[in-house]
All heavy atoms as a GROMACS GRO file, in nm:
protein
  592
    1MET      N    1   0.526   1.206  -0.932
    1MET     CA    2   0.585   1.157  -0.810
    1MET      C    3   0.689   1.257  -0.766
    1MET      O    4   0.774   1.298  -0.843
    1MET     CB    5   0.648   1.020  -0.839
    1MET     CG    6   0.722   0.961  -0.723
    1MET     SD    7   0.767   0.787  -0.744
    1MET     CE    8   0.840   0.781  -0.903
    2THR      N    9   0.683   1.296  -0.642
    2THR     CA   10   0.781   1.392  -0.592
    2THR      C   11   0.909   1.320  -0.556
    2THR      O   12   0.910   1.200  -0.531
    2THR     CB   13   0.726   1.466  -0.469
    2THR    OG1   14   0.711   1.372  -0.362
    2THR    CG2   15   0.595   1.535  -0.498
    3ASP      N   16   1.018   1.396  -0.549
    3ASP     CA   17   1.145   1.336  -0.509
    3ASP      C   18   1.138   1.280  -0.369
    3ASP      O   19   1.199   1.179  -0.338
    3ASP     CB   20   1.257   1.441  -0.518
    3ASP     CG   21   1.287   1.478  -0.662
    3ASP    OD1   22   1.260   1.396  -0.752
    3ASP    OD2   23   1.338   1.589  -0.685
    4ALA      N   24   1.062   1.345  -0.281
    4ALA     CA   25   1.049   1.297  -0.143
    4ALA      C   26   0.984   1.160  -0.140
    4ALA      O   27   1.027   1.071  -0.067
    4ALA     CB   28   0.968   1.396  -0.060
    5ASN      N   29   0.879   1.140  -0.219
    5ASN     CA   30   0.813   1.010  -0.223
    5ASN      C   31   0.902   0.902  -0.282
    5ASN      O   32   0.901   0.789  -0.237
    5ASN     CB   33   0.683   1.018  -0.305
    5ASN     CG   34   0.572   1.087  -0.230
    5ASN    OD1   35   0.577   1.102  -0.109
    5ASN    ND2   36   0.472   1.129  -0.304
    6ALA      N   37   0.978   0.936  -0.383
    6ALA     CA   38   1.064   0.839  -0.448
    6ALA      C   39   1.173   0.789  -0.355
    6ALA      O   40   1.218   0.676  -0.366
    6ALA     CB   41   1.125   0.898  -0.574
    7SER      N   42   1.218   0.874  -0.263
    7SER     CA   43   1.326   0.834  -0.175
    7SER      C   44   1.278   0.755  -0.054
    7SER      O   45   1.358   0.695   0.016
    7SER     CB   46   1.405   0.957  -0.128
    7SER     OG   47   1.321   1.039  -0.049
    8VAL      N   48   1.148   0.751  -0.031
    8VAL     CA   49   1.092   0.678   0.082
    8VAL      C   50   1.056   0.537   0.036
    8VAL      O   51   0.989   0.520  -0.066
    8VAL     CB   52   0.965   0.749   0.137
    8VAL    CG1   53   0.901   0.669   0.247
    8VAL    CG2   54   1.000   0.888   0.185
    9GLU      N   55   1.102   0.439   0.111
    9GLU     CA   56   1.067   0.301   0.078
    9GLU      C   57   0.916   0.284   0.089
    9GLU      O   58   0.854   0.337   0.182
    9GLU     CB   59   1.138   0.204   0.173
    9GLU     CG   60   1.287   0.195   0.152
    9GLU     CD   61   1.325   0.134   0.019
    9GLU    OE1   62   1.255   0.041  -0.027
    9GLU    OE2   63   1.423   0.181  -0.040
   10ALA      N   64   0.857   0.211  -0.002
   10ALA     CA   65   0.713   0.192  -0.003
   10ALA      C   66   0.665   0.132   0.129
   10ALA      O   67   0.562   0.171   0.182
   10ALA     CB   68   0.673   0.103  -0.120
   11ALA      N   69   0.740   0.038   0.185
   11ALA     CA   70   0.701  -0.028   0.310
   11ALA      C   71   0.701   0.067   0.428
   11ALA      O   72   0.635   0.041   0.528
   11ALA     CB   73   0.793  -0.147   0.337
   12ASP      N   74   0.772   0.178   0.417
   12ASP     CA   75   0.781   0.274   0.527
   12ASP      C   76   0.665   0.374   0.527
   12ASP      O   77   0.648   0.448   0.623
   12ASP     CB   78   0.914   0.349   0.523
   12ASP     CG   79   1.032   0.258   0.550
   12ASP    OD1   80   1.013   0.153   0.615
   12ASP    OD2   81   1.143   0.291   0.505
   13LEU      N   82   0.588   0.378   0.420
   13LEU     CA   83   0.475   0.470   0.411
   13LEU      C   84   0.355   0.413   0.486
   13LEU      O   85   0.340   0.291   0.496
   13LEU     CB   86   0.436   0.493   0.265
   13LEU     CG   87   0.536   0.565   0.177
   13LEU    CD1   88   0.489   0.559   0.031
   13LEU    CD2   89   0.552   0.709   0.221
   14SER      N   90   0.268   0.500   0.532
   14SER     CA   91   0.142   0.453   0.588
   14SER      C   92   0.059   0.397   0.473
   14SER      O   93   0.084   0.427   0.355
   14SER     CB   94   0.067   0.568   0.656
   14SER     OG   95   0.019   0.659   0.558
   15PHE      N   96  -0.042   0.318   0.508
   15PHE     CA   97  -0.129   0.262   0.405
   15PHE      C   98  -0.192   0.374   0.322
   15PHE      O   99  -0.193   0.368   0.199
   15PHE     CB  100  -0.238   0.174   0.468
   15PHE     CG  101  -0.332   0.116   0.367
   15PHE    CD1  102  -0.297   0.001   0.298
   15PHE    CD2  103  -0.453   0.177   0.340
   15PHE    CE1  104  -0.382  -0.052   0.203
   15PHE    CE2  105  -0.539   0.124   0.245
   15PHE     CZ  106  -0.504   0.008   0.177
   16GLY      N  107  -0.242   0.476   0.389
   16GLY     CA  108  -0.308   0.587   0.320
   16GLY      C  109  -0.214   0.661   0.225
   16GLY      O  110  -0.252   0.695   0.113
   17ASP      N  111  -0.092   0.686   0.271
   17ASP     CA  112   0.005   0.756   0.186
   17ASP      C  113   0.045   0.671   0.067
   17ASP      O  114   0.058   0.721  -0.046
   17ASP     CB  115   0.130   0.794   0.266
   17ASP     CG  116   0.104   0.907   0.366
   17ASP    OD1  117   0.001   0.978   0.351
   17ASP    OD2  118   0.186   0.924   0.458
   18ALA      N  119   0.066   0.540   0.089
   18ALA     CA  120   0.103   0.450  -0.020
   18ALA      C  121  -0.009   0.441  -0.122
   18ALA      O  122   0.014   0.446  -0.244
   18ALA     CB  123   0.138   0.312   0.034
   19LEU      N  124  -0.133   0.431  -0.075
   19LEU     CA  125  -0.247   0.422  -0.165
   19LEU      C  126  -0.264   0.551  -0.245
   19LEU      O  127  -0.290   0.548  -0.366
   19LEU     CB  128  -0.374   0.390  -0.086
   19LEU     CG  129  -0.499   0.362  -0.168
   19LEU    CD1  130  -0.478   0.246  -0.264
   19LEU    CD2  131  -0.617   0.336  -0.076
   20ALA      N  132  -0.248   0.665  -0.180
   20ALA     CA  133  -0.260   0.793  -0.249
   20ALA      C  134  -0.154   0.807  -0.358
   20ALA      O  135  -0.183   0.852  -0.470
   20ALA     CB  136  -0.250   0.909  -0.149
   21GLU      N  137  -0.031   0.768  -0.326
   21GLU     CA  138   0.076   0.775  -0.427
   21GLU      C  139   0.047   0.679  -0.541
   21GLU      O  140   0.067   0.712  -0.659
   21GLU     CB  141   0.212   0.744  -0.364
   21GLU     CG  142   0.325   0.762  -0.462
   21GLU     CD  143   0.463   0.734  -0.405
   21GLU    OE1  144   0.479   0.728  -0.282
   21GLU    OE2  145   0.557   0.717  -0.487
   22LEU      N  146  -0.002   0.560  -0.509
   22LEU     CA  147  -0.036   0.463  -0.612
   22LEU      C  148  -0.145   0.517  -0.704
   22LEU      O  149  -0.138   0.502  -0.826
   22LEU     CB  150  -0.081   0.332  -0.547
   22LEU     CG  151  -0.112   0.215  -0.639
   22LEU    CD1  152   0.006   0.181  -0.730
   22LEU    CD2  153  -0.152   0.094  -0.557
   23GLU      N  154  -0.244   0.583  -0.647
   23GLU     CA  155  -0.350   0.642  -0.728
   23GLU      C  156  -0.295   0.751  -0.821
   23GLU      O  157  -0.338   0.762  -0.937
   23GLU     CB  158  -0.460   0.699  -0.639
   23GLU     CG  159  -0.542   0.591  -0.571
   23GLU     CD  160  -0.638   0.643  -0.465
   23GLU    OE1  161  -0.622   0.759  -0.419
   23GLU    OE2  162  -0.729   0.568  -0.428
   24ARG      N  163  -0.200   0.830  -0.772
   24ARG     CA  164  -0.139   0.933  -0.857
   24ARG      C  165  -0.061   0.869  -0.972
   24ARG      O  166  -0.064   0.916  -1.086
   24ARG     CB  167  -0.047   1.023  -0.775
   24ARG     CG  168  -0.122   1.122  -0.686
   24ARG     CD  169  -0.030   1.227  -0.625
   24ARG     NE  170   0.076   1.170  -0.543
   24ARG     CZ  171   0.065   1.141  -0.413
   24ARG    NH1  172  -0.049   1.163  -0.350
   24ARG    NH2  173   0.167   1.091  -0.346
   25ILE      N  174   0.009   0.761  -0.941
   25ILE     CA  175   0.087   0.691  -1.044
   25ILE      C  176  -0.006   0.636  -1.151
   25ILE      O  177   0.021   0.648  -1.272
   25ILE     CB  178   0.174   0.580  -0.981
   25ILE    CG1  179   0.288   0.644  -0.903
   25ILE    CG2  180   0.227   0.484  -1.088
   25ILE    CD1  181   0.368   0.546  -0.818
   26VAL      N  182  -0.116   0.574  -1.110
   26VAL     CA  183  -0.211   0.520  -1.206
   26VAL      C  184  -0.264   0.632  -1.297
   26VAL      O  185  -0.271   0.616  -1.419
   26VAL     CB  186  -0.326   0.447  -1.134
   26VAL    CG1  187  -0.440   0.414  -1.231
   26VAL    CG2  188  -0.275   0.320  -1.067
   27ALA      N  189  -0.299   0.745  -1.238
   27ALA     CA  190  -0.349   0.858  -1.317
   27ALA      C  191  -0.242   0.906  -1.416
   27ALA      O  192  -0.273   0.934  -1.532
   27ALA     CB  193  -0.391   0.972  -1.225
   28ASP      N  194  -0.118   0.914  -1.370
   28ASP     CA  195  -0.009   0.956  -1.459
   28ASP      C  196   0.008   0.858  -1.575
   28ASP      O  197   0.025   0.899  -1.690
   28ASP     CB  198   0.123   0.968  -1.382
   28ASP     CG  199   0.125   1.086  -1.287
   28ASP    OD1  200   0.040   1.176  -1.300
   28ASP    OD2  201   0.213   1.086  -1.198
   29LEU      N  202   0.005   0.729  -1.544
   29LEU     CA  203   0.022   0.628  -1.649
   29LEU      C  204  -0.095   0.630  -1.746
   29LEU      O  205  -0.075   0.614  -1.868
   29LEU     CB  206   0.039   0.488  -1.586
   29LEU     CG  207   0.169   0.464  -1.510
   29LEU    CD1  208   0.164   0.332  -1.438
   29LEU    CD2  209   0.289   0.469  -1.604
   30GLU      N  210  -0.215   0.649  -1.694
   30GLU     CA  211  -0.333   0.652  -1.782
   30GLU      C  212  -0.337   0.776  -1.869
   30GLU      O  213  -0.400   0.775  -1.975
   30GLU     CB  214  -0.461   0.644  -1.697
   30GLU     CG  215  -0.484   0.507  -1.638
   30GLU     CD  216  -0.608   0.499  -1.551
   30GLU    OE1  217  -0.657   0.605  -1.505
   30GLU    OE2  218  -0.655   0.387  -1.527
   31SER      N  219  -0.267   0.881  -1.828
   31SER     CA  220  -0.268   1.005  -1.908
   31SER      C  221  -0.199   0.987  -2.043
   31SER      O  222  -0.228   1.060  -2.138
   31SER     CB  223  -0.201   1.118  -1.830
   31SER     OG  224  -0.059   1.102  -1.827
   32GLY      N  225  -0.106   0.894  -2.048
   32GLY     CA  226  -0.037   0.869  -2.174
   32GLY      C  227   0.064   0.976  -2.212
   32GLY      O  228   0.112   0.978  -2.325
   33THR      N  229   0.099   1.064  -2.120
   33THR     CA  230   0.190   1.174  -2.152
   33THR      C  231   0.334   1.149  -2.110
   33THR      O  232   0.421   1.230  -2.140
   33THR     CB  233   0.141   1.304  -2.084
   33THR    OG1  234   0.138   1.283  -1.942
   33THR    CG2  235   0.003   1.343  -2.133
   34LEU      N  236   0.359   1.037  -2.042
   34LEU     CA  237   0.494   1.010  -1.993
   34LEU      C  238   0.579   0.942  -2.099
   34LEU      O  239   0.528   0.868  -2.184
   34LEU     CB  240   0.487   0.918  -1.870
   34LEU     CG  241   0.409   0.970  -1.750
   34LEU    CD1  242   0.400   0.861  -1.644
   34LEU    CD2  243   0.473   1.095  -1.693
   35GLU      N  244   0.707   0.968  -2.093
   35GLU     CA  245   0.802   0.898  -2.180
   35GLU      C  246   0.812   0.753  -2.131
   35GLU      O  247   0.777   0.721  -2.017
   35GLU     CB  248   0.940   0.964  -2.172
   35GLU     CG  249   0.944   1.103  -2.231
   35GLU     CD  250   0.925   1.103  -2.382
   35GLU    OE1  251   0.966   1.007  -2.449
   35GLU    OE2  252   0.866   1.200  -2.432
   36LEU      N  253   0.860   0.666  -2.217
   36LEU     CA  254   0.870   0.524  -2.185
   36LEU      C  255   0.948   0.499  -2.057
   36LEU      O  256   0.904   0.424  -1.969
   36LEU     CB  257   0.936   0.449  -2.302
   36LEU     CG  258   0.962   0.299  -2.278
   36LEU    CD1  259   0.830   0.227  -2.257
   36LEU    CD2  260   1.039   0.241  -2.394
   37GLU      N  261   1.063   0.563  -2.043
   37GLU     CA  262   1.148   0.540  -1.926
   37GLU      C  263   1.078   0.583  -1.797
   37GLU      O  264   1.084   0.514  -1.696
   37GLU     CB  265   1.281   0.615  -1.941
   37GLU     CG  266   1.369   0.564  -2.054
   37GLU     CD  267   1.328   0.615  -2.193
   37GLU    OE1  268   1.237   0.701  -2.203
   37GLU    OE2  269   1.386   0.566  -2.290
   38GLU      N  270   1.010   0.697  -1.803
   38GLU     CA  271   0.938   0.746  -1.685
   38GLU      C  272   0.819   0.656  -1.655
   38GLU      O  273   0.788   0.629  -1.539
   38GLU     CB  274   0.893   0.891  -1.705
   38GLU     CG  275   0.825   0.950  -1.584
   38GLU     CD  276   0.912   0.961  -1.459
   38GLU    OE1  277   1.036   0.958  -1.469
   38GLU    OE2  278   0.854   0.973  -1.349
   39SER      N  279   0.751   0.609  -1.758
   39SER     CA  280   0.640   0.517  -1.738
   39SER      C  281   0.686   0.390  -1.668
   39SER      O  282   0.622   0.342  -1.575
   39SER     CB  283   0.574   0.480  -1.872
   39SER     OG  284   0.510   0.590  -1.929
   40LEU      N  285   0.798   0.337  -1.713
   40LEU     CA  286   0.852   0.215  -1.652
   40LEU      C  287   0.892   0.239  -1.507
   40LEU      O  288   0.861   0.157  -1.419
   40LEU     CB  289   0.973   0.164  -1.731
   40LEU     CG  290   1.037   0.035  -1.681
   40LEU    CD1  291   0.934  -0.077  -1.672
   40LEU    CD2  292   1.153  -0.004  -1.770
   41ALA      N  293   0.955   0.352  -1.479
   41ALA     CA  294   0.994   0.385  -1.342
   41ALA      C  295   0.872   0.399  -1.252
   41ALA      O  296   0.869   0.349  -1.138
   41ALA     CB  297   1.077   0.513  -1.339
   42ARG      N  298   0.770   0.463  -1.302
   42ARG     CA  299   0.647   0.480  -1.223
   42ARG      C  300   0.577   0.346  -1.202
   42ARG      O  301   0.523   0.319  -1.096
   42ARG     CB  302   0.552   0.578  -1.291
   42ARG     CG  303   0.610   0.715  -1.310
   42ARG     CD  304   0.553   0.817  -1.216
   42ARG     NE  305   0.614   0.946  -1.241
   42ARG     CZ  306   0.547   1.056  -1.271
   42ARG    NH1  307   0.416   1.054  -1.277
   42ARG    NH2  308   0.612   1.168  -1.290
   43TYR      N  309   0.578   0.262  -1.305
   43TYR     CA  310   0.516   0.131  -1.294
   43TYR      C  311   0.587   0.049  -1.186
   43TYR      O  312   0.523  -0.015  -1.103
   43TYR     CB  313   0.519   0.058  -1.429
   43TYR     CG  314   0.443  -0.072  -1.428
   43TYR    CD1  315   0.306  -0.074  -1.449
   43TYR    CD2  316   0.508  -0.192  -1.403
   43TYR    CE1  317   0.235  -0.193  -1.446
   43TYR    CE2  318   0.438  -0.312  -1.400
   43TYR     CZ  319   0.302  -0.311  -1.422
   43TYR     OH  320   0.232  -0.429  -1.418
   44GLU      N  321   0.720   0.052  -1.188
   44GLU     CA  322   0.797  -0.020  -1.087
   44GLU      C  323   0.766   0.030  -0.946
   44GLU      O  324   0.749  -0.048  -0.852
   44GLU     CB  325   0.947  -0.008  -1.114
   44GLU     CG  326   0.991  -0.088  -1.234
   44GLU     CD  327   1.137  -0.068  -1.268
   44GLU    OE1  328   1.184   0.048  -1.264
   44GLU    OE2  329   1.204  -0.169  -1.299
   45ARG      N  330   0.757   0.161  -0.930
   45ARG     CA  331   0.722   0.219  -0.800
   45ARG      C  332   0.581   0.176  -0.762
   45ARG      O  333   0.554   0.143  -0.646
   45ARG     CB  334   0.733   0.372  -0.807
   45ARG     CG  335   0.690   0.445  -0.682
   45ARG     CD  336   0.779   0.419  -0.564
   45ARG     NE  337   0.738   0.504  -0.452
   45ARG     CZ  338   0.793   0.504  -0.334
   45ARG    NH1  339   0.896   0.424  -0.311
   45ARG    NH2  340   0.750   0.582  -0.239
   46GLY      N  341   0.491   0.172  -0.857
   46GLY     CA  342   0.354   0.129  -0.830
   46GLY      C  343   0.348  -0.014  -0.782
   46GLY      O  344   0.272  -0.046  -0.690
   47VAL      N  345   0.428  -0.101  -0.841
   47VAL     CA  346   0.433  -0.241  -0.796
   47VAL      C  347   0.481  -0.248  -0.652
   47VAL      O  348   0.425  -0.322  -0.570
   47VAL     CB  349   0.522  -0.326  -0.890
   47VAL    CG1  350   0.549  -0.463  -0.831
   47VAL    CG2  351   0.455  -0.339  -1.027
   48ALA      N  352   0.584  -0.172  -0.619
   48ALA     CA  353   0.634  -0.170  -0.482
   48ALA      C  354   0.528  -0.119  -0.385
   48ALA      O  355   0.511  -0.174  -0.275
   48ALA     CB  356   0.761  -0.084  -0.472
   49LEU      N  357   0.457  -0.016  -0.425
   49LEU     CA  358   0.350   0.039  -0.341
   49LEU      C  359   0.237  -0.061  -0.323
   49LEU      O  360   0.183  -0.077  -0.213
   49LEU     CB  361   0.297   0.169  -0.400
   49LEU     CG  362   0.393   0.287  -0.395
   49LEU    CD1  363   0.346   0.397  -0.491
   49LEU    CD2  364   0.407   0.340  -0.254
   50LEU      N  365   0.201  -0.130  -0.430
   50LEU     CA  366   0.095  -0.230  -0.423
   50LEU      C  367   0.134  -0.343  -0.328
   50LEU      O  368   0.053  -0.387  -0.246
   50LEU     CB  369   0.065  -0.285  -0.562
   50LEU     CG  370  -0.046  -0.389  -0.572
   50LEU    CD1  371  -0.177  -0.334  -0.518
   50LEU    CD2  372  -0.061  -0.436  -0.715
   51ARG      N  373   0.256  -0.388  -0.337
   51ARG     CA  374   0.304  -0.493  -0.245
   51ARG      C  375   0.298  -0.446  -0.100
   51ARG      O  376   0.258  -0.520  -0.011
   51ARG     CB  377   0.445  -0.535  -0.281
   51ARG     CG  378   0.454  -0.618  -0.406
   51ARG     CD  379   0.596  -0.660  -0.435
   51ARG     NE  380   0.600  -0.742  -0.555
   51ARG     CZ  381   0.698  -0.743  -0.642
   51ARG    NH1  382   0.805  -0.667  -0.623
   51ARG    NH2  383   0.694  -0.820  -0.748
   52ALA      N  384   0.339  -0.322  -0.078
   52ALA     CA  385   0.337  -0.267   0.058
   52ALA      C  386   0.194  -0.257   0.110
   52ALA      O  387   0.166  -0.290   0.226
   52ALA     CB  388   0.405  -0.130   0.061
   53CYS      N  389   0.101  -0.213   0.026
   53CYS     CA  390  -0.039  -0.204   0.066
   53CYS      C  391  -0.096  -0.341   0.099
   53CYS      O  392  -0.165  -0.358   0.200
   53CYS     CB  393  -0.123  -0.138  -0.043
   53CYS     SG  394  -0.097   0.040  -0.059
   54ARG      N  395  -0.066  -0.438   0.016
   54ARG     CA  396  -0.115  -0.574   0.042
   54ARG      C  397  -0.060  -0.629   0.173
   54ARG      O  398  -0.132  -0.693   0.249
   54ARG     CB  399  -0.077  -0.667  -0.073
   54ARG     CG  400  -0.162  -0.649  -0.195
   54ARG     CD  401  -0.128  -0.750  -0.302
   54ARG     NE  402  -0.217  -0.737  -0.415
   54ARG     CZ  403  -0.195  -0.792  -0.532
   54ARG    NH1  404  -0.086  -0.863  -0.552
   54ARG    NH2  405  -0.281  -0.777  -0.630
   55ALA      N  406   0.068  -0.604   0.200
   55ALA     CA  407   0.128  -0.651   0.324
   55ALA      C  408   0.061  -0.585   0.445
   55ALA      O  409   0.034  -0.652   0.546
   55ALA     CB  410   0.278  -0.623   0.324
   56LYS      N  411   0.033  -0.457   0.435
   56LYS     CA  412  -0.032  -0.386   0.545
   56LYS      C  413  -0.175  -0.439   0.565
   56LYS      O  414  -0.220  -0.454   0.679
   56LYS     CB  415  -0.032  -0.236   0.521
   56LYS     CG  416   0.107  -0.175   0.534
   56LYS     CD  417   0.108  -0.028   0.505
   56LYS     CE  418   0.246   0.031   0.499
   56LYS     NZ  419   0.334   0.002   0.609
   57LEU      N  420  -0.244  -0.468   0.458
   57LEU     CA  421  -0.379  -0.524   0.468
   57LEU      C  422  -0.376  -0.663   0.531
   57LEU      O  423  -0.461  -0.696   0.615
   57LEU     CB  424  -0.446  -0.529   0.331
   57LEU     CG  425  -0.493  -0.396   0.275
   57LEU    CD1  426  -0.542  -0.414   0.131
   57LEU    CD2  427  -0.604  -0.338   0.361
   58GLU      N  428  -0.279  -0.745   0.493
   58GLU     CA  429  -0.266  -0.879   0.551
   58GLU      C  430  -0.238  -0.870   0.701
   58GLU      O  431  -0.295  -0.946   0.780
   58GLU     CB  432  -0.157  -0.958   0.480
   58GLU     CG  433  -0.195  -1.002   0.341
   58GLU     CD  434  -0.081  -1.068   0.265
   58GLU    OE1  435   0.024  -1.100   0.327
   58GLU    OE2  436  -0.096  -1.088   0.144
   59THR      N  437  -0.151  -0.778   0.739
   59THR     CA  438  -0.121  -0.759   0.881
   59THR      C  439  -0.245  -0.715   0.957
   59THR      O  440  -0.274  -0.766   1.066
   59THR     CB  441  -0.009  -0.654   0.898
   59THR    OG1  442   0.109  -0.703   0.833
   59THR    CG2  443   0.022  -0.629   1.044
   60ALA      N  444  -0.320  -0.623   0.900
   60ALA     CA  445  -0.443  -0.576   0.964
   60ALA      C  446  -0.544  -0.689   0.976
   60ALA      O  447  -0.609  -0.705   1.080
   60ALA     CB  448  -0.503  -0.460   0.885
   61GLU      N  449  -0.556  -0.771   0.873
   61GLU     CA  450  -0.649  -0.884   0.877
   61GLU      C  451  -0.610  -0.983   0.986
   61GLU      O  452  -0.696  -1.033   1.059
   61GLU     CB  453  -0.651  -0.953   0.741
   61GLU     CG  454  -0.750  -1.069   0.734
   61GLU     CD  455  -0.753  -1.137   0.599
   61GLU    OE1  456  -0.661  -1.114   0.517
   61GLU    OE2  457  -0.847  -1.213   0.576
   62GLN      N  458  -0.481  -1.008   1.000
   62GLN     CA  459  -0.434  -1.099   1.105
   62GLN      C  460  -0.466  -1.044   1.243
   62GLN      O  461  -0.507  -1.117   1.333
   62GLN     CB  462  -0.284  -1.123   1.091
   62GLN     CG  463  -0.247  -1.207   0.971
   62GLN     CD  464  -0.097  -1.212   0.947
   62GLN    OE1  465  -0.020  -1.146   1.013
   62GLN    NE2  466  -0.057  -1.292   0.849
   63LYS      N  467  -0.448  -0.914   1.261
   63LYS     CA  468  -0.479  -0.852   1.390
   63LYS      C  469  -0.628  -0.862   1.422
   63LYS      O  470  -0.665  -0.892   1.535
   63LYS     CB  471  -0.434  -0.706   1.391
   63LYS     CG  472  -0.285  -0.688   1.401
   63LYS     CD  473  -0.247  -0.541   1.404
   63LYS     CE  474  -0.096  -0.525   1.409
   63LYS     NZ  475  -0.057  -0.384   1.412
   64VAL      N  476  -0.711  -0.834   1.322
   64VAL     CA  477  -0.856  -0.843   1.342
   64VAL      C  478  -0.895  -0.986   1.377
   64VAL      O  479  -0.974  -1.009   1.470
   64VAL     CB  480  -0.932  -0.792   1.218
   64VAL    CG1  481  -1.081  -0.827   1.227
   64VAL    CG2  482  -0.913  -0.643   1.202
   65THR      N  483  -0.841  -1.083   1.307
   65THR     CA  484  -0.870  -1.224   1.335
   65THR      C  485  -0.828  -1.259   1.477
   65THR      O  486  -0.903  -1.327   1.549
   65THR     CB  487  -0.798  -1.314   1.232
   65THR    OG1  488  -0.845  -1.280   1.101
   65THR    CG2  489  -0.824  -1.461   1.261
   66MET      N  490  -0.711  -1.214   1.519
   66MET     CA  491  -0.663  -1.241   1.654
   66MET      C  492  -0.756  -1.177   1.757
   66MET      O  493  -0.793  -1.239   1.857
   66MET     CB  494  -0.521  -1.187   1.672
   66MET     CG  495  -0.461  -1.215   1.808
   66MET     SD  496  -0.301  -1.136   1.831
   66MET     CE  497  -0.350  -0.965   1.842
   67LEU      N  498  -0.796  -1.053   1.733
   67LEU     CA  499  -0.885  -0.984   1.827
   67LEU      C  500  -1.021  -1.051   1.836
   67LEU      O  501  -1.079  -1.062   1.945
   67LEU     CB  502  -0.899  -0.837   1.788
   67LEU     CG  503  -0.774  -0.752   1.807
   67LEU    CD1  504  -0.792  -0.616   1.742
   67LEU    CD2  505  -0.740  -0.738   1.954
   68ILE      N  506  -1.072  -1.096   1.724
   68ILE     CA  507  -1.200  -1.167   1.725
   68ILE      C  508  -1.187  -1.295   1.806
   68ILE      O  509  -1.276  -1.329   1.886
   68ILE     CB  510  -1.249  -1.195   1.581
   68ILE    CG1  511  -1.292  -1.066   1.514
   68ILE    CG2  512  -1.363  -1.298   1.581
   68ILE    CD1  513  -1.322  -1.078   1.366
   69GLY      N  514  -1.076  -1.366   1.787
   69GLY     CA  515  -1.054  -1.488   1.864
   69GLY      C  516  -1.046  -1.460   2.013
   69GLY      O  517  -1.101  -1.534   2.095
   70GLU      N  518  -0.978  -1.353   2.050
   70GLU     CA  519  -0.969  -1.315   2.192
   70GLU      C  520  -1.106  -1.280   2.247
   70GLU      O  521  -1.140  -1.317   2.360
   70GLU     CB  522  -0.873  -1.198   2.210
   70GLU     CG  523  -0.728  -1.233   2.189
   70GLU     CD  524  -0.636  -1.112   2.197
   70GLU    OE1  525  -0.684  -0.999   2.224
   70GLU    OE2  526  -0.516  -1.130   2.173
   71LEU      N  527  -1.185  -1.209   2.168
   71LEU     CA  528  -1.319  -1.172   2.212
   71LEU      C  529  -1.406  -1.296   2.232
   71LEU      O  530  -1.478  -1.307   2.332
   71LEU     CB  531  -1.384  -1.077   2.110
   71LEU     CG  532  -1.525  -1.029   2.140
   71LEU    CD1  533  -1.527  -0.951   2.270
   71LEU    CD2  534  -1.576  -0.943   2.026
   72GLU      N  535  -1.397  -1.389   2.139
   72GLU     CA  536  -1.474  -1.512   2.150
   72GLU      C  537  -1.430  -1.593   2.272
   72GLU      O  538  -1.514  -1.650   2.342
   72GLU     CB  539  -1.462  -1.595   2.023
   72GLU     CG  540  -1.536  -1.533   1.905
   72GLU     CD  541  -1.510  -1.600   1.773
   72GLU    OE1  542  -1.420  -1.688   1.765
   72GLU    OE2  543  -1.578  -1.566   1.675
   73ASP      N  544  -1.300  -1.598   2.299
   73ASP     CA  545  -1.249  -1.668   2.417
   73ASP      C  546  -1.301  -1.604   2.545
   73ASP      O  547  -1.339  -1.673   2.640
   73ASP     CB  548  -1.095  -1.669   2.418
   73ASP     CG  549  -1.035  -1.759   2.312
   73ASP    OD1  550  -1.111  -1.842   2.254
   73ASP    OD2  551  -0.915  -1.745   2.285
   74THR      N  552  -1.306  -1.472   2.548
   74THR     CA  553  -1.355  -1.398   2.665
   74THR      C  554  -1.502  -1.428   2.686
   74THR      O  555  -1.546  -1.448   2.800
   74THR     CB  556  -1.333  -1.248   2.647
   74THR    OG1  557  -1.194  -1.222   2.628
   74THR    CG2  558  -1.381  -1.171   2.768
   75GLN      N  559  -1.578  -1.432   2.580
   75GLN     CA  560  -1.722  -1.457   2.590
   75GLN      C  561  -1.750  -1.600   2.636
   75GLN      O  562  -1.846  -1.625   2.707
   75GLN     CB  563  -1.792  -1.429   2.457
   75GLN     CG  564  -1.796  -1.282   2.424
   75GLN     CD  565  -1.853  -1.253   2.287
   75GLN    OE1  566  -1.865  -1.342   2.203
   75GLN    NE2  567  -1.890  -1.127   2.263
   76GLU      N  568  -1.668  -1.695   2.596
   76GLU     CA  569  -1.685  -1.835   2.636
   76GLU      C  570  -1.656  -1.856   2.784
   76GLU      O  571  -1.717  -1.942   2.846
   76GLU     CB  572  -1.595  -1.925   2.552
   76GLU     CG  573  -1.640  -1.937   2.408
   76GLU     CD  574  -1.542  -2.017   2.324
   76GLU    OE1  575  -1.442  -2.069   2.378
   76GLU    OE2  576  -1.567  -2.028   2.202
   77THR      N  577  -1.568  -1.777   2.842
   77THR     CA  578  -1.531  -1.794   2.982
   77THR      C  579  -1.625  -1.720   3.076
   77THR      O  580  -1.616  -1.736   3.196
   77THR     CB  581  -1.386  -1.749   3.008
   77THR    OG1  582  -1.372  -1.610   2.973
   77THR    CG2  583  -1.289  -1.834   2.929
   78GLU      N  584  -1.712  -1.640   3.022
   78GLU     CA  585  -1.806  -1.563   3.106
   78GLU      C  586  -1.926  -1.644   3.142
   78GLU      O  587  -1.973  -1.731   3.086
   78GLU     CB  588  -1.848  -1.432   3.036
   78GLU     CG  589  -1.734  -1.335   3.027
   78GLU     CD  590  -1.777  -1.206   2.957
   78GLU    OE1  591  -1.887  -1.198   2.901
   78GLU    OE2  592  -1.696  -1.113   2.957
   0.00000   0.00000   0.00000
């Protein structure tokens, strides 16, 4: 994890950037080469990134649902 990524709040990252960082963290943790303290810090960052990704996905799902509803309403009035 770079210092730049660590200083950025997970919620402020794009979905793609958060997912990419999360994938790097998983790879680092799976490598088994990190010290306990670093593993814990990376795990905590990973949890924050996962929460941010889930929130972004939920927001996207709500938008898609809303758009589908608008489309259906438009089709019914035609």
